[in-house]
C-alpha positions in Angstrom: -117.3 114.6 -18.4 -114.2 116.6 -18.8 -113.7 120.4 -19.4 -111.0 122.3 -21.2 -110.5 126.1 -21.0 -108.1 127.8 -23.4 -107.4 131.5 -23.0 -105.5 134.0 -25.1 -104.5 137.5 -24.0 -105.2 140.0 -26.8 -103.8 143.0 -25.0 -101.7 145.1 -27.5 -103.1 143.2 -30.5 -104.7 145.1 -33.4 -108.4 145.8 -33.0 -109.3 143.9 -36.2 -107.9 140.7 -34.7 -111.3 139.9 -33.1 -112.9 140.1 -36.6 -110.3 137.6 -37.9 -111.1 135.3 -35.0 -114.8 135.5 -35.8 -114.1 134.6 -39.4 -112.0 131.7 -38.2 -114.9 130.4 -36.2 -117.5 130.6 -39.0 -115.2 129.6 -41.9 -112.9 127.0 -40.4 -113.5 126.0 -36.8 -117.3 125.6 -36.9 -117.5 122.7 -39.3 -114.3 121.1 -38.0 -115.6 120.7 -34.5 -118.9 119.4 -35.6 -117.2 116.1 -36.4 -114.8 115.7 -33.5 -115.2 112.5 -31.6 -115.8 112.9 -27.9 -116.7 116.6 -28.0 -120.0 117.3 -26.2 -119.9 121.1 -26.6 -117.5 123.9 -27.6 -118.2 127.6 -26.8 -116.0 130.4 -28.2 -115.7 133.4 -25.9 -114.4 137.0 -26.2 -114.2 140.1 -24.0 -113.0 143.6 -24.6 -111.9 144.7 -21.1 -109.3 143.2 -20.6 -109.0 142.0 -24.2 -109.2 138.3 -24.5 -110.4 135.3 -26.5 -111.2 131.9 -25.1 -112.6 128.5 -25.9 -114.5 126.3 -23.5 -115.0 122.6 -24.3 -116.9 119.8 -22.6 -115.5 116.3 -23.5 -116.9 112.9 -22.9 -113.5 111.5 -22.0 -110.1 112.6 -20.7 -108.5 111.0 -23.8 -110.6 113.1 -26.2 -109.6 116.2 -24.3 -105.9 115.3 -24.4 -106.1 114.7 -28.2 -107.4 118.3 -28.5 -104.6 119.7 -26.4 -102.0 118.0 -28.6 -103.5 119.3 -31.9 -104.1 122.9 -31.0 -102.4 125.3 -33.3 -104.6 127.3 -35.6 -105.6 130.1 -33.2 -102.0 130.4 -32.2 -101.2 131.1 -35.9 -103.8 133.9 -36.0 -103.0 135.5 -32.6 -99.3 134.8 -32.4 -99.2 133.5 -28.8 -99.9 130.2 -27.1 -103.1 129.8 -25.0 -103.1 129.2 -21.3 -104.5 125.7 -21.0 -106.7 124.6 -18.0 -108.0 121.0 -17.9 -110.8 120.4 -15.4 -113.0 117.5 -14.3 -116.7 118.3 -14.4 -118.4 117.8 -11.0 -121.9 118.5 -12.3 -123.7 120.1 -15.3 -127.2 121.6 -15.2 -129.4 123.2 -17.8 -131.8 125.8 -16.7 -135.2 126.5 -18.1 -135.1 128.2 -21.5 -137.1 128.4 -24.7 -136.3 126.6 -27.9 -133.0 128.3 -28.6 -130.7 126.6 -31.1 -127.3 127.0 -29.6 -125.7 126.4 -32.9 -126.8 129.7 -34.3 -126.2 132.3 -31.5 -123.2 134.5 -30.8 -121.4 137.5 -32.2 -119.6 135.5 -34.9 -123.0 135.1 -36.7 -124.8 138.1 -38.4 -127.9 137.8 -36.1 -129.2 135.3 -33.6 -131.8 132.9 -34.9 -134.0 133.4 -31.8 -134.1 136.1 -29.1 -131.9 135.3 -26.1 
């Protein structure tokens, strides 16, 4: 398994940018990544202090990860800057005990989580 971490610095950007990025997730990116070959999981991340936006991917192959790196462009169009790109090898992955949470319906981009976290 192979990981990819993309990070964008949002310092100095307008406060409404995070709303635009959430719309991008729900209206464009969500369905697009559902059909990407070799993608095991993608997680979109944000933080306020310091302002940032990120995406974390788990890929089944290094080749699939490299394809993604070559075709990144949409978030750059929205934010106006390139992401820092960190490619990692996954040494191990573990899932903890949790209830029947559907990961495809949680997060701040959606109106409300489908199940309590």
